[in-house]
Structures are given as structure tokens and as C-alpha cells.
N, C-alpha and C positions, 0 to 999 in steps of 0.2 A: 734405574735410579739416577738421581742427580748428584754431581760432585759436591753440591751444597750439603749433602747429608754427612759428608766427612770434611768438616771445615774447622778452622781454628784461627783466632785473631793473629797469632804469631805468623802462621802461614800466609794469611791475607796481607798483613803489613809488609812482610818481607818480599812477597811476590810483587807488590807495587814498586818497591825499590829496584827489583831485578828488571822490571819492564823498562825502566828509564836508563839502564846502564848500556853503554855501547859495547858491541861485540866486534872484534877485528875480522869480519868475514872476508874482506879482500886479502888480508894476510893469510887466511886459510887457503884461499884460492892460489895465491902465489906459492904456497908450500905444497900444493898438489893434494890438499886434503878435501877441498870442495871444488866441484866442477863449475863451469861457467853457468850451466843451466840451474844448478842448485843455488848458486849465488844470486841469480836473477830472481828466483822464487823467494828466497829468504829475505832479500832486501825489500820486497813488497810488503812484508809483515813486520819488519824490524822497526820497533818503536813507532808504530802507526796507530791512528785512532781505532778504537774498538769497532766502530761501524765499518771501517774499511776492511779490517781483518775478517769480520763476520761475512761481509759480501764475498770476499775471496774464498772463504771456506764453503760458502753456499754454492758457488759456481764451480769450484775445483777442489772439493774436500779431500778426495782420495789422493790427489797429487801432494797436497800439503801434509796429510797424514804420513805418507811414505817418506816425505822429505824430513819431517821431524824425527821419525824413528831412525832413519839412515844416519842423520847427523849425530844423533845420540849414540849410535852404535860405533862411530869412528872418531869422534872428538873427545879428548880426554880432559881438557881444562875445566876446572870446577865452575868457574863463572859462566862458561859457555853451556855446560850441562844444566846449570841453574836456569839459564834463559830458555833453553829448549823445553825443559820440564814445565816451566810456566806457560809456554805456548801450548803444550799438550793439554795441560789442566784447563787453560782458558778455552780451548776448543771443545772440551768435554762439558764445561760448566753449563748447566741448564740445557744441554743438548744431548739427551739420551739417544737420539736418532744417529748421532755420530759415532757411538761406540762401535758398531759393526765396521766402520771404516778402519778402525784400528785392528780389530780382531781378524778382519779379512786380509790384512797385510801379510799374513803367513802364506797366502797363495802366491805372493810374489817372492818372498824370502822366508824360508821355514824358521829362521831365527826371530822373526818379528811376530808379534810386538813384544814378546816377553823377554827375549834374550838380552837386549840392551838394558832393559829396566832391572832385571834380576842381577845383571853384572854390577850395576852401580849401587845396588843395595848396600854393599860393603864400604861405600864412600865414608871418608872421615869427616865429611861436611854434613852437619846436622840438617841443613835445609834440603840438600840433595837427597838425603836418606828419607826424610819425612815426606817430601813432595813425591818421591818415587812410591813410597808406601801408599800414599793417597791415590795415586793414579792406578797402581796395581789393584787396589781394593775395588775401584770402579770396574775395571776390566774383569777381574776374577768373579765378582758377585753377579755379573750378568752373562757369564758363559752358559751356553745351553747344554754342554756335555760335561761329565765329571772331569775334574782337573787332576793331572798326574802328580804323584808325590814329589818328583823332582822340581816341580813348579811351586808346590805349596810349602815344602819344608824350609827353603831359604827365606821365603816370605814370613812364615810363622816364627822362625828363629829370630828374625829382626824384631818382629812385634813383641816377642818374649823379652828381648833385651830392652826395648823401649818401655815396656810395662814396669820393668825392674828399676828404671832410672828414677832419681829423686825429683826430676823436673815435672811439675804438674802439666806443663804444655805437652811434653812428649807422651806422658801417660794418657792424657786426654785424646790425642790423635790415635794412639795405638788401640785404645779401648773402643773408640768409635769405629775404627777399621774392622776390628774383630766382630763387633755387633753386625756389621754389614755382610760379612762373609759366613758367619755361623749359621745362616739359614740353609747352607749347603751341607748335605750329609757327609760328603767326603772331607769337608773342612772340619766338621765336628769330630770325626774320627781322628784326623790328623792333630787337632788341638788336644784331644784326650791323650794322645801318645806323647805330647810335649809337657811333661810333668812340671817343668820350671815355669811354663806359661800359666798353668792353672794355679800353681803356688803364688805366682806374682799377682794374679787377680784376687786371690784370697787375702794376700798381704795388704792390698789396697784397702779392703774392707776393715781390716784390723786396725787401721790408723785413722779412723773417723773422717773419711772424706766428706765432701759436701753432698747435698741431696742428689744433684745431677750425676755425679760419679757413682754414688751408691746405686742409682737406678741403672746406669749403663753397665756396671759390673754385674748387677743382679740380672739384667736382661741377657748378658752373655751366659751366665750360669743356667738361666731358664732354658735357653736354646740348647745348651749342652745336655741337659737332663732329658731331652727327647730321645737320646741314645740309651738303649737298654743297659749296656755295660757301664755307662757313666752313672745312671740312676742307681745301679747296684753297688758301685764301688766308691763314688766320690766322697761320701761321708766317712767311710772307713779310712780312706787315704788322706783326706784333707780336713776332716772334722768341721764341715761347713754348717751343719744343722744348728748347733748352739750359737755359732757366729751370726747366722742369718736371723735367728730369733732375736738376738741382741740388737741387730741393725733395725729390724722391723719395729721392735718395741720403742726405740728412740727416734724413729722416723717421724718427720712432720709432714712430709709430702705423701699424698695418697698413692701416687704412682710407684713409690718405693715399696710400700706395703703390698701393692697389687702384684708386682713382679716377683716378690719373695713368696707370697702366698701361692702364686701360680707355679713357682719352682717346687714348693712343698707338695703341691697336688701331683706334679709329675713324679716326684720321689715316692709318694704313697701309692699312686696308681701302678707304676712300673715295678717297684721293688719294695713292697710293704714290709716284708720280714727283715730286710736290711736297714730300714729307716724308721719304722714306727717306734722301736725301743728307744732310739736316741731322741726322737721327738718327745716322748713321754718324759724322759729324764731332763730334757731342756725346758720342761714346763710349757710346751706348746699348747696343750689342751686348755688350760685356763686363759691363755692369751687368745686362742681362737674363740673361746666363749665370749670374751670381752669384745673382740672384733665383730662378732655376729650381732652385737647390740648397737653398733654404730650406724650412722647414715653414710651411704656411699654414692658418689656421683656415677660410678660405673657398676651396673648390676652384676657383671661377671665377677667382681671382687666378692660380693656377698655370696654368690653361688659357690665360689672356691672356698671361702671361709666356712660356710655351712658344711661343705663336703669334708673338709679337714676336721672340723669339730665332731661330726658324726662318726668318722672313721676312728679318730682317737678315742672318742667316748666308748665305742663298741669294744675297742681293744682294752681300754682301761677297766671296764666293768667285768671283763672276763679274766683279769689278772689275779693270780694269787700273790701273796706276799713274796713268795720265792720268785715268781715271775718278775715282780718289780725289782727285786734285788738283781736278778739276772740281766734285766734291761740296763740297769745302772752300771753294772760291771762291764757289759758289752760296750757301752758307750765310752767307757774310760773316764767318765766324769763323776768320780766318787765324791759324795758329800755326806755330812752327818744327818742323813735321813733316819727316822726312828728305827728302821729295820736293823741297822748296824748294832745298836745298843740294846736290842731285845734278847735277853738270855733265852727266852722261849723259842725265838726264831732259830738261834744257833743250835739249841738242843734238838730241834726237829729237823733241821736242814743241813747241818754241817757236812754230813756224808754225801749229800747231793753234789757237792763241789767236786767229788771224785768222778762223776759221770763223764763219758766220752774221753776216757784216758786222762782224767784230771784236768780237763780243759779250763775250768774256772779257777782252779788253784794256780795253774800256769799263768792265767791272765793276771791274777793278783801279784804274783812274783814279777811278771813283766812290767806291771805298773810301778812296782817298787824300784825296778832297775831303770826305767825309761822316763818316768814322769819328773817334772821339775816343780809341780804344784804342791806346796806344803800340805794342803788339805787332802789331796789325793794320796800323798805318801802316808800321812797320819792315819787315814781311814783304812788304807790297804794293810798297814802294819797291825792296826787294831783287829781287822778281819782275820788275818793270818793267826794272830794270837787266839782268837775265838775258835777258829778251825782246829788248831792244835789242842785247845782245851777240851773240845767236844768230840774229837775223833782220835781214838787211842793210837793210831799209827801215823797221825798227822805230822809228828815231829820228824820222822824219817822221810816222809814225802817232801816236806819243805827243804830238808837238808839235801836230799838228792837233786832238787831243782836249783840248788845254790841260793835258796832264799834266805837261809840262816846267815850266811856271810853278809848279804846285803842289809838285812835288818840290823846286824851288829854295826855296820858302817853308819847307819842312820842314827845311832846313839850319840853321834857327835855332830848331827845336823844343826844348821843355824837357827831353825825354828823350834821353839820350846815344846810345842804340841807333838811335833814329829819325834823329838828326842824322848818324850814321855811314853808315847805309844810304842816306840821301838824298844824302850827299856822293859815295858810290861811284856811285850812279845818275846823278847830274848829270855826273860825269866821263865816264861812258859816253855820255850824251846829247850831250855837247859834243865829245868827242874821237873817238868811234867812227866810222870812215869809212863812207860810203855806198858799198858796192861797186857799186851800180847806177847811180851818178852818173858 
């Protein structure tokens, strides 16, 4: 890969300033930090025309690679580190064939090339940190063998911190770097183990980024969902399906829709039972049907859209009303769909909520306790009231699960619909007779 694949105007502009700054190399030699041989080599490339530096790298690339890494290892001044990092990045830019010169340096010194780079990842200087991440991304993404956790974890921890920063520049660089390394299975597993990093990516999408950032984050999520464990759990942990549907529906760029649809295809192919219910609740089926009628410049998009449409259609056609309710409840996104207000539905199905050790009743109570969405709270309180009305021992079940206490608290909620549904529910919890007593 070329270093140009991880680029940014801030890094480019600042690098140009660094190239012009003088570095006190003679002072380092007098202090015993730089040998006379190292001084001779570095002076040949210090603030020299690009053509001259390229010529030296062409004739003696390995010597200069080792020089840059050794200087980075032993010199502590920030401005000097900045200068060395720019030299390394310039050597790699558009010269993929030079990457092995850096990775082979471990044969001379086991700490190279990663030791000095990982050490300065903690730098308080933004440019040093960002330029180091850029260089590490190039090296890591082209390694031929799986990389050890002690190398990946500090790298990913810094990317996670950069993704969480408010600066668009730092987020842009971090997400680009992540895109480049997520093609590696060991990186996908390490990223999945870093919950704050995934949460940071999801948070970016929640704040209406531009089309390019939407695409880049979507690309990261697509690559992650090639891992079976990720496909099974990412929606449960991060609720990405309704978010991705919203992003795709408002997208104006085809590539944004393409990468999100490809992500959905991975989720359906690898973990249908975990993801199809949430997709139905998020109304992905009508959206997929709409997408299937559009003209696409990329045939793969249409193929993925048709696959999604057909899978969701097949699932939807076989659903009973109770299956629809279960899907909605499992997703956590309760809304006033017709099933909730159907007396016939509750008369026929209230006792089914007791299956699997009251699993669905527990879900309703959990949503009451954990959700901050007024619609979810109102619907959950309504459903508990219906459950109690149509199941003679429901009052005791809800009380044992501490649901009664929570519903009573919601009687003073700021939303009028939540207050009303909580009041009706409490009346049923308090006054509904126990036929079994």
C-alpha cells in the first residue's frame, strides 16, 4: 500500500513546515547522542531537495532506514522526533518497495522498527502521535505474519482515543488508519475486544458526519462483520442496525449505501437469527424493496440489495403476529405498532411471554429500567398492563421482577404519555384480582 492511502491536509501542511526547520545535529554529536558516522549520513538528507534524498535512498536505503529508526529510538526532543518521522514517512510515500527495509531492521536490532514508534505513541505532541500512527499503519498493514497483541493493543488504544476526540482532523486520520489495518483477521479480533473503539465509530455515525466519513466508518464496520462473533453480537451490543438504516436512507452518495448494504448482507449471511428481527423492526424490508428499483452504477449493489430483500421477505412472510411482536421486543425498539393495542392479540398471547423462564416479561421490565426513550417506556408500561390484565398471575410476576416499583416511578415522568401508561398499568397492578388466590 502507499502512504498516500492514509493522508490528511493537516499532516501534509505541517510536514512541509517540519522539513524546513533546522535540527541541532552537531549539538547532538557534542553531547554524545549521535556518532560522527550518523551525523555524516543525516546531514546529507537534512533540508535537502527531494530528488537528492530519493537518490540516496535508492543507493543506500537500508543504511538510512536504520539511521532514522536508531535516531528515533534515542533522541527525545519533540522537534527532532517530528523531523525524523517526516523523513520516514517521505521515504515510504509512493515507495511500497521500501517497506521491507523497515520491517527487516529487526534482524539488526530486535526493537526495530516497532519499539521506537510504539514508545512515542504516548507523546503529548499531536503531530508526533498522528504521524507515528500513519507510519505504523503502513508497516502493520503490510506484515506477512499475524501481529502480536503487545504490538496491536497500544496502537489500537491510541486510535480509539483519536476517534473519540472532537477534532475532525484526528478522527479522519484515525478512521483511515483503521480501514487500512482491518483487512487483517488478528486486527479485527483485537478491535472487537476494544469496546470503546467500536462505540467511538458508532458515535461518529450518530452525529451526521459527511458522506466520506460515513463511508469510511461503514467500511470499517463492513470489514469487522466478516468475523462470526462480531456478526452475532454487534447489533445486540451497539444497536447498529437501526442506525445504519437511518444513515443509508439519508445518504446521497451511492458508495455509502453500497457499504452499508454489504454490511447488512454479512450480518444476514453469518448470523440471521441474531439480526433479521432487528432488521424487520427497523423497516429494512420496504427500504430494500425501494433500493431494488433504483439504477446503480455498481452491479454488486443490486445483487446485495436483492439478496437482502429476498431474505427479509421470506422471513416476513412466515412471521405470525406474535413473531412480529417478539422481533420488536428483542430489538428493544418498541413503537406503537398495531399489535400492542390489539385486545385479541393479548388475549391469545399474553401467557406466551412466560416462555423460557419469563424471558420476554424480563425484557419488558429491563426496558422500563434502562431505556430513556419516552416511546419505549410508554409502550413497555402499556404492554405490562396488558400482560397483567390477561394473565391471572401476572401481577405477582411483575412484582417479583421489581417491575411494579419502576412503573410507579414512571408516574412522575416528564413525558405525559409515559405518565398516562404508567398510571393505567399501576391501576391494573394494584386492583386486578388474582384469580388463582
